[in-house]
LOSESE-741999 format. One record per atom (N, C-alpha, C, O): atom name; z, x negated, y negated; residue in one letter; residue number from 1. Coordinates in nm, 3 decimals, decimal comma. Layout:
# LOSESE-741999
<atomo->CA z->Z x->X y->Y residuo->A num->NUM>
...
***
This chain:
# LOSESE-741999
<atomo->N z->-1,181 x->-2,598 y->-0,910 residuo->M num->1>
<atomo->CA z->-1,111 x->-2,498 y->-0,832 residuo->M num->1>
<atomo->C z->-0,999 x->-2,433 y->-0,912 residuo->M num->1>
<atomo->O z->-0,980 x->-2,311 y->-0,903 residuo->M num->1>
<atomo->N z->-0,926 x->-2,510 y->-0,990 residuo->I num->2>
<atomo->CA z->-0,814 x->-2,457 y->-1,067 residuo->I num->2>
<atomo->C z->-0,860 x->-2,352 y->-1,168 residuo->I num->2>
<atomo->O z->-0,799 x->-2,245 y->-1,174 residuo->I num->2>
<atomo->N z->-0,965 x->-2,377 y->-1,246 residuo->P num->3>
<atomo->CA z->-1,008 x->-2,274 y->-1,343 residuo->P num->3>
<atomo->C z->-1,049 x->-2,143 y->-1,275 residuo->P num->3>
<atomo->O z->-1,021 x->-2,035 y->-1,327 residuo->P num->3>
<atomo->N z->-1,114 x->-2,153 y->-1,160 residuo->E num->4>
<atomo->CA z->-1,155 x->-2,033 y->-1,089 residuo->E num->4>
<atomo->C z->-1,035 x->-1,954 y->-1,039 residuo->E num->4>
<atomo->O z->-1,030 x->-1,832 y->-1,051 residuo->E num->4>
<atomo->N z->-0,937 x->-2,024 y->-0,982 residuo->L num->5>
<atomo->CA z->-0,816 x->-1,957 y->-0,935 residuo->L num->5>
<atomo->C z->-0,741 x->-1,893 y->-1,051 residuo->L num->5>
<atomo->O z->-0,690 x->-1,782 y->-1,038 residuo->L num->5>
<atomo->N z->-0,733 x->-1,962 y->-1,162 residuo->S num->6>
<atomo->CA z->-0,667 x->-1,906 y->-1,280 residuo->S num->6>
<atomo->C z->-0,737 x->-1,779 y->-1,326 residuo->S num->6>
<atomo->O z->-0,672 x->-1,681 y->-1,361 residuo->S num->6>
<atomo->N z->-0,869 x->-1,783 y->-1,327 residuo->A num->7>
<atomo->CA z->-0,945 x->-1,666 y->-1,370 residuo->A num->7>
<atomo->C z->-0,922 x->-1,547 y->-1,277 residuo->A num->7>
<atomo->O z->-0,907 x->-1,434 y->-1,323 residuo->A num->7>
<atomo->N z->-0,918 x->-1,573 y->-1,148 residuo->I num->8>
<atomo->CA z->-0,894 x->-1,466 y->-1,051 residuo->I num->8>
<atomo->C z->-0,753 x->-1,411 y->-1,067 residuo->I num->8>
<atomo->O z->-0,733 x->-1,290 y->-1,069 residuo->I num->8>
<atomo->N z->-0,655 x->-1,499 y->-1,079 residuo->A num->9>
<atomo->CA z->-0,516 x->-1,456 y->-1,092 residuo->A num->9>
<atomo->C z->-0,495 x->-1,372 y->-1,217 residuo->A num->9>
<atomo->O z->-0,414 x->-1,279 y->-1,216 residuo->A num->9>
<atomo->N z->-0,565 x->-1,403 y->-1,324 residuo->D num->10>
<atomo->CA z->-0,547 x->-1,333 y->-1,451 residuo->D num->10>
<atomo->C z->-0,628 x->-1,205 y->-1,464 residuo->D num->10>
<atomo->O z->-0,602 x->-1,124 y->-1,552 residuo->D num->10>
<atomo->N z->-0,727 x->-1,187 y->-1,378 residuo->D num->11>
<atomo->CA z->-0,820 x->-1,075 y->-1,390 residuo->D num->11>
<atomo->C z->-0,769 x->-0,953 y->-1,313 residuo->D num->11>
<atomo->O z->-0,767 x->-0,952 y->-1,190 residuo->D num->11>
<atomo->N z->-0,729 x->-0,850 y->-1,387 residuo->A num->12>
<atomo->CA z->-0,679 x->-0,727 y->-1,324 residuo->A num->12>
<atomo->C z->-0,789 x->-0,653 y->-1,248 residuo->A num->12>
<atomo->O z->-0,760 x->-0,560 y->-1,172 residuo->A num->12>
<atomo->N z->-0,914 x->-0,693 y->-1,267 residuo->G num->13>
<atomo->CA z->-1,024 x->-0,633 y->-1,194 residuo->G num->13>
<atomo->C z->-1,022 x->-0,666 y->-1,045 residuo->G num->13>
<atomo->O z->-1,076 x->-0,592 y->-0,963 residuo->G num->13>
<atomo->N z->-0,959 x->-0,777 y->-1,012 residuo->F num->14>
<atomo->CA z->-0,939 x->-0,811 y->-0,871 residuo->F num->14>
<atomo->C z->-0,819 x->-0,731 y->-0,820 residuo->F num->14>
<atomo->O z->-0,733 x->-0,692 y->-0,899 residuo->F num->14>
<atomo->N z->-0,813 x->-0,708 y->-0,693 residuo->G num->15>
<atomo->CA z->-0,701 x->-0,634 y->-0,636 residuo->G num->15>
<atomo->C z->-0,571 x->-0,713 y->-0,647 residuo->G num->15>
<atomo->O z->-0,574 x->-0,835 y->-0,666 residuo->G num->15>
<atomo->N z->-0,458 x->-0,645 y->-0,636 residuo->P num->16>
<atomo->CA z->-0,330 x->-0,712 y->-0,652 residuo->P num->16>
<atomo->C z->-0,305 x->-0,821 y->-0,548 residuo->P num->16>
<atomo->O z->-0,246 x->-0,925 y->-0,580 residuo->P num->16>
<atomo->N z->-0,348 x->-0,800 y->-0,425 residuo->L num->17>
<atomo->CA z->-0,326 x->-0,902 y->-0,323 residuo->L num->17>
<atomo->C z->-0,411 x->-1,026 y->-0,349 residuo->L num->17>
<atomo->O z->-0,366 x->-1,138 y->-0,328 residuo->L num->17>
<atomo->N z->-0,533 x->-1,006 y->-0,394 residuo->V num->18>
<atomo->CA z->-0,621 x->-1,119 y->-0,428 residuo->V num->18>
<atomo->C z->-0,559 x->-1,198 y->-0,542 residuo->V num->18>
<atomo->O z->-0,556 x->-1,321 y->-0,538 residuo->V num->18>
<atomo->N z->-0,510 x->-1,128 y->-0,644 residuo->R num->19>
<atomo->CA z->-0,446 x->-1,195 y->-0,758 residuo->R num->19>
<atomo->C z->-0,323 x->-1,273 y->-0,713 residuo->R num->19>
<atomo->O z->-0,301 x->-1,386 y->-0,756 residuo->R num->19>
<atomo->N z->-0,243 x->-1,212 y->-0,626 residuo->L num->20>
<atomo->CA z->-0,122 x->-1,279 y->-0,577 residuo->L num->20>
<atomo->C z->-0,157 x->-1,403 y->-0,496 residuo->L num->20>
<atomo->O z->-0,095 x->-1,508 y->-0,513 residuo->L num->20>
<atomo->N z->-0,256 x->-1,393 y->-0,409 residuo->K num->21>
<atomo->CA z->-0,298 x->-1,509 y->-0,329 residuo->K num->21>
<atomo->C z->-0,351 x->-1,621 y->-0,419 residuo->K num->21>
<atomo->O z->-0,326 x->-1,739 y->-0,392 residuo->K num->21>
<atomo->N z->-0,424 x->-1,585 y->-0,524 residuo->A num->22>
<atomo->CA z->-0,473 x->-1,686 y->-0,618 residuo->A num->22>
<atomo->C z->-0,355 x->-1,755 y->-0,687 residuo->A num->22>
<atomo->O z->-0,357 x->-1,877 y->-0,706 residuo->A num->22>
<atomo->N z->-0,254 x->-1,678 y->-0,724 residuo->A num->23>
<atomo->CA z->-0,134 x->-1,736 y->-0,787 residuo->A num->23>
<atomo->C z->-0,062 x->-1,829 y->-0,690 residuo->A num->23>
<atomo->O z->-0,014 x->-1,935 y->-0,730 residuo->A num->23>
<atomo->N z->-0,053 x->-1,788 y->-0,564 residuo->Q num->24>
<atomo->CA z->0,011 x->-1,874 y->-0,463 residuo->Q num->24>
<atomo->C z->-0,064 x->-2,006 y->-0,449 residuo->Q num->24>
<atomo->O z->-0,002 x->-2,112 y->-0,442 residuo->Q num->24>
<atomo->N z->-0,196 x->-2,000 y->-0,445 residuo->R num->25>
<atomo->CA z->-0,276 x->-2,122 y->-0,432 residuo->R num->25>
<atomo->C z->-0,264 x->-2,210 y->-0,556 residuo->R num->25>
<atomo->O z->-0,259 x->-2,332 y->-0,545 residuo->R num->25>
<atomo->N z->-0,260 x->-2,147 y->-0,673 residuo->L num->26>
<atomo->CA z->-0,240 x->-2,223 y->-0,797 residuo->L num->26>
<atomo->C z->-0,111 x->-2,304 y->-0,789 residuo->L num->26>
<atomo->O z->-0,109 x->-2,423 y->-0,821 residuo->L num->26>
<atomo->N z->-0,005 x->-2,238 y->-0,748 residuo->L num->27>
<atomo->CA z->0,124 x->-2,305 y->-0,740 residuo->L num->27>
<atomo->C z->0,122 x->-2,414 y->-0,635 residuo->L num->27>
<atomo->O z->0,182 x->-2,520 y->-0,654 residuo->L num->27>
<atomo->N z->0,054 x->-2,390 y->-0,525 residuo->W num->28>
<atomo->CA z->0,046 x->-2,490 y->-0,419 residuo->W num->28>
<atomo->C z->-0,029 x->-2,615 y->-0,467 residuo->W num->28>
<atomo->O z->0,007 x->-2,727 y->-0,433 residuo->W num->28>
<atomo->N z->-0,134 x->-2,592 y->-0,545 residuo->L num->29>
<atomo->CA z->-0,215 x->-2,704 y->-0,595 residuo->L num->29>
<atomo->C z->-0,152 x->-2,775 y->-0,715 residuo->L num->29>
<atomo->O z->-0,163 x->-2,897 y->-0,728 residuo->L num->29>
<atomo->N z->-0,088 x->-2,697 y->-0,802 residuo->R num->30>
<atomo->CA z->-0,036 x->-2,754 y->-0,927 residuo->R num->30>
<atomo->C z->0,100 x->-2,694 y->-0,958 residuo->R num->30>
<atomo->O z->0,109 x->-2,583 y->-1,010 residuo->R num->30>
<atomo->N z->0,205 x->-2,766 y->-0,928 residuo->R num->31>
<atomo->CA z->0,341 x->-2,718 y->-0,954 residuo->R num->31>
<atomo->C z->0,367 x->-2,691 y->-1,101 residuo->R num->31>
<atomo->O z->0,453 x->-2,610 y->-1,134 residuo->R num->31>
<atomo->N z->0,295 x->-2,758 y->-1,189 residuo->D num->32>
<atomo->CA z->0,316 x->-2,736 y->-1,333 residuo->D num->32>
<atomo->C z->0,264 x->-2,600 y->-1,380 residuo->D num->32>
<atomo->O z->0,285 x->-2,562 y->-1,495 residuo->D num->32>
<atomo->N z->0,196 x->-2,527 y->-1,293 residuo->L num->33>
<atomo->CA z->0,148 x->-2,393 y->-1,326 residuo->L num->33>
<atomo->C z->0,240 x->-2,283 y->-1,272 residuo->L num->33>
<atomo->O z->0,200 x->-2,168 y->-1,257 residuo->L num->33>
<atomo->N z->0,363 x->-2,321 y->-1,244 residuo->R num->34>
<atomo->CA z->0,461 x->-2,227 y->-1,188 residuo->R num->34>
<atomo->C z->0,478 x->-2,103 y->-1,276 residuo->R num->34>
<atomo->O z->0,479 x->-1,991 y->-1,225 residuo->R num->34>
<atomo->N z->0,491 x->-2,121 y->-1,406 residuo->S num->35>
<atomo->CA z->0,516 x->-2,006 y->-1,494 residuo->S num->35>
<atomo->C z->0,400 x->-1,907 y->-1,490 residuo->S num->35>
<atomo->O z->0,422 x->-1,786 y->-1,495 residuo->S num->35>
<atomo->N z->0,278 x->-1,956 y->-1,482 residuo->R num->36>
<atomo->CA z->0,161 x->-1,867 y->-1,471 residuo->R num->36>
<atomo->C z->0,165 x->-1,791 y->-1,338 residuo->R num->36>
<atomo->O z->0,137 x->-1,672 y->-1,334 residuo->R num->36>
<atomo->N z->0,198 x->-1,860 y->-1,230 residuo->A num->37>
<atomo->CA z->0,206 x->-1,795 y->-1,099 residuo->A num->37>
<atomo->C z->0,316 x->-1,690 y->-1,097 residuo->A num->37>
<atomo->O z->0,297 x->-1,582 y->-1,042 residuo->A num->37>
<atomo->N z->0,430 x->-1,721 y->-1,158 residuo->V num->38>
<atomo->CA z->0,540 x->-1,624 y->-1,165 residuo->V num->38>
<atomo->C z->0,497 x->-1,501 y->-1,243 residuo->V num->38>
<atomo->O z->0,527 x->-1,388 y->-1,203 residuo->V num->38>
<atomo->N z->0,429 x->-1,521 y->-1,354 residuo->L num->39>
<atomo->CA z->0,384 x->-1,410 y->-1,437 residuo->L num->39>
<atomo->C z->0,293 x->-1,316 y->-1,358 residuo->L num->39>
<atomo->O z->0,309 x->-1,194 y->-1,364 residuo->L num->39>
<atomo->N z->0,199 x->-1,372 y->-1,285 residuo->V num->40>
<atomo->CA z->0,108 x->-1,289 y->-1,205 residuo->V num->40>
<atomo->C z->0,185 x->-1,215 y->-1,096 residuo->V num->40>
<atomo->O z->0,165 x->-1,095 y->-1,077 residuo->V num->40>
<atomo->N z->0,271 x->-1,285 y->-1,024 residuo->A num->41>
<atomo->CA z->0,349 x->-1,221 y->-0,918 residuo->A num->41>
<atomo->C z->0,438 x->-1,111 y->-0,975 residuo->A num->41>
<atomo->O z->0,453 x->-1,005 y->-0,913 residuo->A num->41>
<atomo->N z->0,496 x->-1,135 y->-1,090 residuo->H num->42>
<atomo->CA z->0,582 x->-1,034 y->-1,155 residuo->H num->42>
<atomo->C z->0,500 x->-0,910 y->-1,191 residuo->H num->42>
<atomo->O z->0,545 x->-0,798 y->-1,168 residuo->H num->42>
<atomo->N z->0,381 x->-0,930 y->-1,247 residuo->E num->43>
<atomo->CA z->0,294 x->-0,816 y->-1,281 residuo->E num->43>
<atomo->C z->0,260 x->-0,734 y->-1,157 residuo->E num->43>
<atomo->O z->0,263 x->-0,611 y->-1,161 residuo->E num->43>
<atomo->N z->0,227 x->-0,801 y->-1,049 residuo->V num->44>
<atomo->CA z->0,191 x->-0,732 y->-0,925 residuo->V num->44>
<atomo->C z->0,313 x->-0,659 y->-0,869 residuo->V num->44>
<atomo->O z->0,303 x->-0,544 y->-0,828 residuo->V num->44>
<atomo->N z->0,427 x->-0,725 y->-0,867 residuo->A num->45>
<atomo->CA z->0,548 x->-0,666 y->-0,809 residuo->A num->45>
<atomo->C z->0,592 x->-0,540 y->-0,882 residuo->A num->45>
<atomo->O z->0,639 x->-0,445 y->-0,819 residuo->A num->45>
<atomo->N z->0,579 x->-0,539 y->-1,013 residuo->F num->46>
<atomo->CA z->0,630 x->-0,427 y->-1,091 residuo->F num->46>
<atomo->C z->0,523 x->-0,325 y->-1,129 residuo->F num->46>
<atomo->O z->0,548 x->-0,235 y->-1,209 residuo->F num->46>
<atomo->N z->0,404 x->-0,338 y->-1,071 residuo->D num->47>
<atomo->CA z->0,297 x->-0,241 y->-1,094 residuo->D num->47>
<atomo->C z->0,310 x->-0,129 y->-0,991 residuo->D num->47>
<atomo->O z->0,289 x->-0,150 y->-0,872 residuo->D num->47>
<atomo->N z->0,345 x->-0,011 y->-1,037 residuo->E num->48>
<atomo->CA z->0,370 x->0,101 y->-0,945 residuo->E num->48>
<atomo->C z->0,244 x->0,151 y->-0,875 residuo->E num->48>
<atomo->O z->0,254 x->0,225 y->-0,777 residuo->E num->48>
<atomo->N z->0,126 x->0,112 y->-0,922 residuo->K num->49>
<atomo->CA z->0,001 x->0,151 y->-0,857 residuo->K num->49>
<atomo->C z->-0,031 x->0,060 y->-0,737 residuo->K num->49>
<atomo->O z->-0,117 x->0,093 y->-0,655 residuo->K num->49>
<atomo->N z->0,039 x->-0,052 y->-0,728 residuo->T num->50>
<atomo->CA z->0,017 x->-0,147 y->-0,619 residuo->T num->50>
<atomo->C z->0,086 x->-0,095 y->-0,492 residuo->T num->50>
<atomo->O z->0,197 x->-0,042 y->-0,501 residuo->T num->50>
<atomo->N z->0,023 x->-0,109 y->-0,376 residuo->P num->51>
<atomo->CA z->0,088 x->-0,066 y->-0,251 residuo->P num->51>
<atomo->C z->0,225 x->-0,134 y->-0,233 residuo->P num->51>
<atomo->O z->0,245 x->-0,250 y->-0,269 residuo->P num->51>
<atomo->N z->0,317 x->-0,058 y->-0,178 residuo->R num->52>
<atomo->CA z->0,455 x->-0,104 y->-0,166 residuo->R num->52>
<atomo->C z->0,468 x->-0,237 y->-0,091 residuo->R num->52>
<atomo->O z->0,543 x->-0,324 y->-0,134 residuo->R num->52>
<atomo->N z->0,396 x->-0,253 y->0,019 residuo->H num->53>
<atomo->CA z->0,410 x->-0,377 y->0,096 residuo->H num->53>
<atomo->C z->0,365 x->-0,499 y->0,016 residuo->H num->53>
<atomo->O z->0,421 x->-0,607 y->0,031 residuo->H num->53>
<atomo->N z->0,264 x->-0,482 y->-0,069 residuo->V num->54>
<atomo->CA z->0,218 x->-0,593 y->-0,154 residuo->V num->54>
<atomo->C z->0,322 x->-0,620 y->-0,262 residuo->V num->54>
<atomo->O z->0,346 x->-0,736 y->-0,297 residuo->V num->54>
<atomo->N z->0,382 x->-0,515 y->-0,315 residuo->R num->55>
<atomo->CA z->0,486 x->-0,531 y->-0,417 residuo->R num->55>
<atomo->C z->0,606 x->-0,608 y->-0,361 residuo->R num->55>
<atomo->O z->0,665 x->-0,691 y->-0,430 residuo->R num->55>
<atomo->N z->0,641 x->-0,581 y->-0,236 residuo->V num->56>
<atomo->CA z->0,753 x->-0,652 y->-0,173 residuo->V num->56>
<atomo->C z->0,719 x->-0,801 y->-0,159 residuo->V num->56>
<atomo->O z->0,804 x->-0,886 y->-0,187 residuo->V num->56>
<atomo->N z->0,599 x->-0,832 y->-0,116 residuo->I num->57>
<atomo->CA z->0,558 x->-0,972 y->-0,104 residuo->I num->57>
<atomo->C z->0,561 x->-1,040 y->-0,240 residuo->I num->57>
<atomo->O z->0,611 x->-1,152 y->-0,253 residuo->I num->57>
<atomo->N z->0,507 x->-0,973 y->-0,341 residuo->A num->58>
<atomo->CA z->0,504 x->-1,030 y->-0,476 residuo->A num->58>
<atomo->C z->0,645 x->-1,051 y->-0,530 residuo->A num->58>
<atomo->O z->0,673 x->-1,154 y->-0,591 residuo->A num->58>
<atomo->N z->0,733 x->-0,955 y->-0,507 residuo->A num->59>
<atomo->CA z->0,872 x->-0,970 y->-0,553 residuo->A num->59>
<atomo->C z->0,940 x->-1,086 y->-0,482 residuo->A num->59>
<atomo->O z->1,021 x->-1,157 y->-0,542 residuo->A num->59>
<atomo->N z->0,908 x->-1,107 y->-0,355 residuo->G num->60>
<atomo->CA z->0,962 x->-1,222 y->-0,283 residuo->G num->60>
<atomo->C z->0,915 x->-1,353 y->-0,343 residuo->G num->60>
<atomo->O z->0,992 x->-1,449 y->-0,351 residuo->G num->60>
<atomo->N z->0,791 x->-1,356 y->-0,386 residuo->C num->61>
<atomo->CA z->0,739 x->-1,476 y->-0,453 residuo->C num->61>
<atomo->C z->0,812 x->-1,500 y->-0,584 residuo->C num->61>
<atomo->O z->0,850 x->-1,613 y->-0,616 residuo->C num->61>
<atomo->N z->0,832 x->-1,394 y->-0,661 residuo->V num->62>
<atomo->CA z->0,905 x->-1,407 y->-0,787 residuo->V num->62>
<atomo->C z->1,046 x->-1,460 y->-0,761 residuo->V num->62>
<atomo->O z->1,092 x->-1,551 y->-0,830 residuo->V num->62>
<atomo->N z->1,113 x->-1,404 y->-0,663 residuo->A num->63>
<atomo->CA z->1,250 x->-1,448 y->-0,631 residuo->A num->63>
<atomo->C z->1,253 x->-1,594 y->-0,589 residuo->A num->63>
<atomo->O z->1,347 x->-1,666 y->-0,623 residuo->A num->63>
<atomo->N z->1,153 x->-1,637 y->-0,517 residuo->E num->64>
<atomo->CA z->1,148 x->-1,776 y->-0,471 residuo->E num->64>
<atomo->C z->1,112 x->-1,873 y->-0,584 residuo->E num->64>
<atomo->O z->1,167 x->-1,983 y->-0,591 residuo->E num->64>
<atomo->N z->1,022 x->-1,833 y->-0,670 residuo->W num->65>
<atomo->CA z->0,967 x->-1,924 y->-0,770 residuo->W num->65>
<atomo->C z->1,043 x->-1,928 y->-0,902 residuo->W num->65>
<atomo->O z->1,031 x->-2,025 y->-0,976 residuo->W num->65>
<atomo->N z->1,122 x->-1,824 y->-0,932 residuo->S num->66>
<atomo->CA z->1,183 x->-1,814 y->-1,066 residuo->S num->66>
<atomo->C z->1,332 x->-1,790 y->-1,059 residuo->S num->66>
<atomo->O z->1,377 x->-1,686 y->-1,010 residuo->S num->66>
<atomo->N z->1,409 x->-1,885 y->-1,109 residuo->D num->67>
<atomo->CA z->1,554 x->-1,866 y->-1,116 residuo->D num->67>
<atomo->C z->1,588 x->-1,753 y->-1,212 residuo->D num->67>
<atomo->O z->1,680 x->-1,675 y->-1,185 residuo->D num->67>
<atomo->N z->1,515 x->-1,743 y->-1,323 residuo->E num->68>
<atomo->CA z->1,545 x->-1,644 y->-1,426 residuo->E num->68>
<atomo->C z->1,521 x->-1,501 y->-1,379 residuo->E num->68>
<atomo->O z->1,592 x->-1,410 y->-1,421 residuo->E num->68>
<atomo->N z->1,423 x->-1,481 y->-1,295 residuo->C num->69>
<atomo->CA z->1,385 x->-1,346 y->-1,251 residuo->C num->69>
<atomo->C z->1,433 x->-1,312 y->-1,110 residuo->C num->69>
<atomo->O z->1,402 x->-1,205 y->-1,057 residuo->C num->69>
<atomo->N z->1,506 x->-1,402 y->-1,049 residuo->R num->70>
<atomo->CA z->1,545 x->-1,386 y->-0,909 residuo->R num->70>
<atomo->C z->1,620 x->-1,255 y->-0,882 residuo->R num->70>
<atomo->O z->1,584 x->-1,181 y->-0,790 residuo->R num->70>
<atomo->N z->1,722 x->-1,226 y->-0,960 residuo->E num->71>
<atomo->CA z->1,802 x->-1,106 y->-0,935 residuo->E num->71>
<atomo->C z->1,720 x->-0,979 y->-0,957 residuo->E num->71>
<atomo->O z->1,733 x->-0,883 y->-0,881 residuo->E num->71>
<atomo->N z->1,637 x->-0,978 y->-1,060 residuo->E num->72>
<atomo->CA z->1,551 x->-0,863 y->-1,086 residuo->E num->72>
<atomo->C z->1,456 x->-0,840 y->-0,968 residuo->E num->72>
<atomo->O z->1,434 x->-0,726 y->-0,926 residuo->E num->72>
<atomo->N z->1,401 x->-0,947 y->-0,915 residuo->A num->73>
<atomo->CA z->1,309 x->-0,937 y->-0,801 residuo->A num->73>
<atomo->C z->1,382 x->-0,891 y->-0,675 residuo->A num->73>
<atomo->O z->1,330 x->-0,810 y->-0,599 residuo->A num->73>
<atomo->N z->1,501 x->-0,942 y->-0,653 residuo->R num->74>
<atomo->CA z->1,579 x->-0,900 y->-0,536 residuo->R num->74>
<atomo->C z->1,613 x->-0,751 y->-0,544 residuo->R num->74>
<atomo->O z->1,605 x->-0,680 y->-0,444 residuo->R num->74>
<atomo->N z->1,650 x->-0,706 y->-0,663 residuo->A num->75>
<atomo->CA z->1,681 x->-0,564 y->-0,681 residuo->A num->75>
<atomo->C z->1,558 x->-0,478 y->-0,652 residuo->A num->75>
<atomo->O z->1,569 x->-0,371 y->-0,592 residuo->A num->75>
<atomo->N z->1,442 x->-0,524 y->-0,694 residuo->L num->76>
<atomo->CA z->1,319 x->-0,450 y->-0,667 residuo->L num->76>
<atomo->C z->1,291 x->-0,445 y->-0,517 residuo->L num->76>
<atomo->O z->1,251 x->-0,341 y->-0,464 residuo->L num->76>
<atomo->N z->1,310 x->-0,555 y->-0,449 residuo->I num->77>
<atomo->CA z->1,288 x->-0,558 y->-0,304 residuo->I num->77>
<atomo->C z->1,377 x->-0,456 y->-0,235 residuo->I num->77>
<atomo->O z->1,332 x->-0,380 y->-0,149 residuo->I num->77>
<atomo->N z->1,504 x->-0,454 y->-0,272 residuo->L num->78>
<atomo->CA z->1,597 x->-0,357 y->-0,212 residuo->L num->78>
<atomo->C z->1,554 x->-0,214 y->-0,242 residuo->L num->78>
<atomo->O z->1,559 x->-0,128 y->-0,154 residuo->L num->78>
<atomo->N z->1,512 x->-0,188 y->-0,364 residuo->K num->79>
<atomo->CA z->1,467 x->-0,054 y->-0,403 residuo->K num->79>
<atomo->C z->1,344 x->-0,013 y->-0,322 residuo->K num->79>
<atomo->O z->1,337 x->0,099 y->-0,271 residuo->K num->79>
<atomo->N z->1,248 x->-0,104 y->-0,310 residuo->L num->80>
<atomo->CA z->1,125 x->-0,072 y->-0,237 residuo->L num->80>
<atomo->C z->1,149 x->-0,053 y->-0,088 residuo->L num->80>
<atomo->O z->1,077 x->0,022 y->-0,023 residuo->L num->80>
<atomo->N z->1,247 x->-0,120 y->-0,036 residuo->R num->81>
<atomo->CA z->1,280 x->-0,105 y->0,107 residuo->R num->81>
<atomo->C z->1,373 x->0,012 y->0,132 residuo->R num->81>
<atomo->O z->1,408 x->0,040 y->0,247 residuo->R num->81>
<atomo->N z->1,413 x->0,081 y->0,026 residuo->G num->82>
<atomo->CA z->1,497 x->0,200 y->0,040 residuo->G num->82>
<atomo->C z->1,642 x->0,172 y->0,069 residuo->G num->82>
<atomo->O z->1,708 x->0,251 y->0,135 residuo->G num->82>
<atomo->N z->1,692 x->0,059 y->0,020 residuo->R num->83>
<atomo->CA z->1,833 x->0,025 y->0,044 residuo->R num->83>
<atomo->C z->1,914 x->0,036 y->-0,080 residuo->R num->83>
<atomo->O z->2,034 x->0,011 y->-0,077 residuo->R num->83>
***
């Protein structure tokens, strides 16, 4: 299951929400894969082609999962929400 989820999360051919959900499941199953999950969520959050509501969800995941990227993700959430 882990290799398949990793492949889905890493494959830009899948939609952004599918990739984000795969990253969430990876993190749920294996905490040691946090950095990979953060990377995928960060890519989705900062991809301007991704629908805004998905970007907000992804940025929330980044803020929750990564101390280093938390402020950047919070700023993006505020920007996307028009605040």
